[in-house]
N, C-alpha and C positions, 0 to 999 in steps of 0.2 A: 504494500500500500504506500502511496506517495505521502510521506510524512508532512509535506507542506500543506496538505489539505487541512491539517489541524490548526494552521495559522489563520485560516479564514474565519472571520467573525460573522455572527448572524446578520442576515440582510436587514436593512432598516424596517421593512414591513413585518418581518418575523419578530423583531423586537417590539414593534407596535402591537402586534397580536398578543404578545406576552404581557405587555403593560395593561391592555384592556381586558385580559382574560378574567380577572377577578374584580372587574369594575362593578359597582352597583348598577343594576339594570336601569337604563334611562326610562323616562316617562313614555309609556307605549303610545300615548296620543301624539307624540312628536315623531314624525316620519324621519328615518335616518338620512343624514346628508354626509356623504363621504367626499372630503376635499383633501384627502391625504395622498392619493396615488396619481402620478402624472401620466395617466392613460387617456389618450384622446377618446372623447365620447360623441363627437359630431358624426353624422352619417357619412358612410363611404360614398363618394361621388358615383353616380350611375354610370358614367363613361368607363370607370375602372371595373365595376361589376360586370358590365356588358363585355368588356375585353376578356375577362376571365371566362365567362360563359362561351364566348366565341372562339376561344383558343384551348378549350378543355382537352382537345386531342393531343396537346403537348405532353400530357401525362405519360404517353407511351414511349417517350424518348428520354435518355439520360441527358442532363444539361451539361454543356461544356464548362469546365472550371473557369476558363477565362471569361465566360459570359457571352451571351448572344451579341454579335457584332452590331446589330441594330440597336440594342440597348446601350452598348458602349457609345454609339454615335449620339443617341438621344441624350445621354448624360453629358457628353462633351459639349453638345450644343447648348444644353441648359446652363452649364457652368459659364460658357462664353456670354450668353445673354444676361444671366443673373449678375455676373461680376464685371462685365464689360472688359474681358480679357481675351486673348487668343484662345481658340478651342484647343484643349489638350489633345494630344495624339491618342487615338483610340486603341492603338496597338501597344503602346508603351506606358501611358500615363493615366489610364482609367481602368478600373476593375470593379465590376458589380459584386455585391456581397449580400449575405443574408441578414441585412439590417446592420446598423452601426455597432450594436452591442457585440455581436459575434465578431465583427471585424476588429474592433478595438482590442478584444481579448486575444485573438489569434495573431494580430499584428505584433503585439508585445512579445509573444513567443518567438516570432521571427527575428525581432530586432535585438532583444536583450541577451547578452552572453551570461549574465548572472555571476554569482560568486560573492565572497565576503566584502569586496570593495565596490560592488555594483549598486547604484542608486537609480531609482526612477522618481522623477519629481512629479508630485500630484498636487493640484489645488486642494484647499481645505476650507470649507466643505467640498465634497466631491461626489462624483458618480462612482458607486462602489465597485464597478467593474475595473476601474483603474487599479485599485488596491489588489483585488483578487488576481488579476492578470500579472501584476508585478510579482506577487508572492509565488505564484506557480511557475513563473519564469526563472525563479531562483534569485531574484533581486530583492532589494529592500525599498519600501516607499519612503520618500522624503517629502514631508508635507509642508507646503507653503501656505501659511494662514492667510485667509482673506483679510484685506486691510479696509476697515470701514472708512478710513480717510480717503481711500481711492475708490469709493463706490463699490466696496467689496471686491476690488480687483487685486492684482498681484504686484507686490513690491519686489521686483527682480533684484534690486540693489541690496536687499537684505541677505542675499545668499553669498557666502564667502567663496573665494577661489578654490579652497581645498574641497568644498562640497561639489562645485561645478565640475571639478576634474574627475569625479566619480560618477557623474550623471550620464547615463546612456540614452535615456528617453525622457521627454518632457510632455506631459499631458496638458493641453489647453482646452478649456470649454468656453466657447464664446459664440453666441450668448450663453451665459453661465446658468448652471443648475446648482443652487437654487435662487441666486440673487437676481438673475436676469440682466446683469451688466454685460457690456460689449467692449472688447479690447480695442482701443484706438490704434491708429496707424503708428504713432510714435512708440507704443509699447511693442508692436510687432517688430519694428526696426531694432529696438533694444534686444529682443529675444533672438532675432536672426543674427545679430552681431555676436551675441554670446554663443550661439550654435557654431558660427565660424571659428570662434576662438577655442572652444572646448570639444567640438565634434559630435555633440549629441543630436539625436533625431527629435523632431517636433511632431506630435500627433494632435491634430486640431479637431476636436469634437464639435461639429456644427449642426447638430440635429435640430436645434431650435431656430435656425437662421431665417426661416420664413414666417415666424410669428413675431412681428414687430409692430410698432405703433407710429413711428415717425420716419426716421432714416433707415435705409437698408443696412443691416450690420455688415461690416467689413469682414471678409473671409480670409483665410490663410493664403490661398493662392492669389487672391486679389491684392493683398498686402505685398506679397512677394513681387508681383508684377509691377506695382506702383513704385517699389523700391529698387527696381532694376534687377530683380532676381528671377528672370523668366525661366530658368532651368529648374526652379523649385528645389534646389539642393537641400537635402535632409528635411523636407517638409512633406507631410501627407495630411490631407483633409478627409474627414469622414462625414457623410451625410446620409439622410434616410428619408423615405416617403412616409414613415409612420405618423409623424406629427404634421408635416406639410400637407399630406393628402388624406389623413384619417384612415390609414390602413395598417395599424399596428400588427394585425394578425398576418399580414402578407410578408413581413420580415424582408423588406427590400431596401437596399441602400447601395452606397458605392464608396470606394476610396479613390483618391486622385492625387497626383503630385510627382515627386521625384521618380523618374523612370527606373533608376537602379534599385530603389527600394521596392517598387512595384514588381520588378522582375523576381526578386527574392521572395516576396510575399506570394506571388503566383506559384512559385516552386513549393512553398510550404502548403498552400491550399490544395495543390495537386494531391498531396498525401493526406491532408486534413479531411478532404472530402466534402467541403462546404461549397455548394454551387446553387444558383438560383434556378428554380423550376422554369421550363419553357412557358408554362401557363402564366406565372407571375412575371416573367420577363416581358411577355407581350403586354400585360396590364401595366407594367412599369413604364414601358415606352409611351403608352397613352398618357400616363400621369405626368411624366417629365415634360411632355410636349404641350401640356395645357396649363395655363395660369389662371383661368377664370375661376376654377374651383378653389384655388389657393387664395385668391383675393376675397372670395366669399367666406372662406374659413377664417381668414385674418379679421374680417369685419365682425364675425361672431365673437371672437375673443375680445376685440376692442369694445364691443357693446357691453360685455361682461365686466371688463375693467372699469369702464366709464360708470357703471352702475354700482359696483362693489367698493371701489377705492374710496369714494367720499364717505361711505359708511364706516369703513375700518380705519381710515386715517384719523378719524376723530378720537379713536379709543386705543389705537396701537401705534407703536413706533414703526412706521412702514413708509416706503417710498415706491412710486411707480417704477417698475422695471423698464429698461430700454427694449427688452424683447423677452420671449418665452411666455408661458402661461402660469407663472408662479408669483405669489407675493411672499416676500421674505420679511417676516414681521417680528419685532421684539415683543416680549411678553412681560407682564407685571409680576410674574413668579417663575419658578423653575419650569423649563419648557415641558418636561415630562409630567409634572404636576398639573400644569395648565391643560395639557392634552387630555389627561385622565379626567379632570374635573369638568372640562368642557363636554366631553363625551357623556359623562354621567348626568349632567344637569341640562344639556342642550341637545344631546344626540347628534352632535357634529364631530366628525373625525378629521383631525389635522395631523401633521407629522412633526414630532419634536426635532428641532434643528440639530441637537446634539447627536441624534442618530445618523445624521448625514456627514458627520465629521469625526475626527480623532483628536484626542488631546495631543498637542504638539507644541514644543517650545513653551510649555507651562500653561497653555490654555486650550480649551475646546472652543473654536470660533463659532460653533453653532449653538453654544449654550445660551439659554434664555431667548431663543428665537424659535419660530415655527415656520414651516413651509405650508402654504395654502395653495392648492392646485385648483384653478378655475376651469375645470374640464366638464363639470356637470352642466345641465341645461341652465340657462340664465335665471330662471325662476328659482331653482334650487340654490344657485350661487348667491342670489340676493337674500333669500330666506336664511341661508347659512351665515351670511355676513351680519344680518340683523340679530340672529341668535347669539353670535359671538359678541356683538356690541352690548346686548342685554346682559350676557353673562359677566362681562367686564364691569358694567355699571353696577351690577348687584354685589360685586366684590371690591368696589372702589373704597 
């Protein structure tokens, strides 16, 4: 048995279930409202459902590991349109994958050599896959705590040279989970210069890139192009249709960037056995080629934030995110206590912020914060926000 499996901590939602297992049952007259899990709940667009039905015969064929050429072209074209950059080479710079989660994990196994001096830099709070992938690759996570003074962004200058010299891989999440902040171009420039100096690879998780409210978030490849780094040296971006197109069950995404890294990742995946079904490839082509449903999806989220934020901002320490579908809110008591009592008294479920982070450098940056996912129908989101406000008022 791989002993490193014992290093994995319980997933945040497993910890949440444990927290609520012995809760006092809520008032049965209050319908449950779950704002804890970041799973899209909007309807899957009909054009994607139709594409699946019309290509069901694809189930009779093995999918190519490299992915369907038509899908790679659709992805390349989307990247060029979305980020106003030259279309990546579909033979060397684009690779479809079974969602960004699978790709983030397996890419880490490809890149990291591991060993006692190996570090992988992770934001903190973070998506738990970063930590699990790091540990199972034989490396050690080095957590960079979110800096409230930088809108919960990263303070790269706080990392010393002796740490950078051990770093093999850096995870970036922009727009971030959970705070929804977007990394600006000047920070990309700093990170790229550090990569040039120390040789680490950058894995940019961009699965929330299409849920924004004002400006389009800058992506890793776009930043590289703007900074004159058109070969994308040591840079790979990860994206997905799950949140953009409301198809989390389809598990369809892509990686794109440095051709030399893509080549090695393809070799790994040839043995790993992860490839996208021809049925979902056909549906993915349709999804990447259409922006109308994405604009409609974005409008639904904006309406929810417009309705909910004024309610919660009066009672919680919370700011509007630049992107994503989360509110990252401070709590008037310990985050796990707040979550438990809110569930018991208001039948609303949120996620304790400390469950999304690790104690590092003396603090847990998720402590006394909660993540609120506005994925439910707008009526439920509003009702949930009003219950949270009443709960806080009753305990003021």
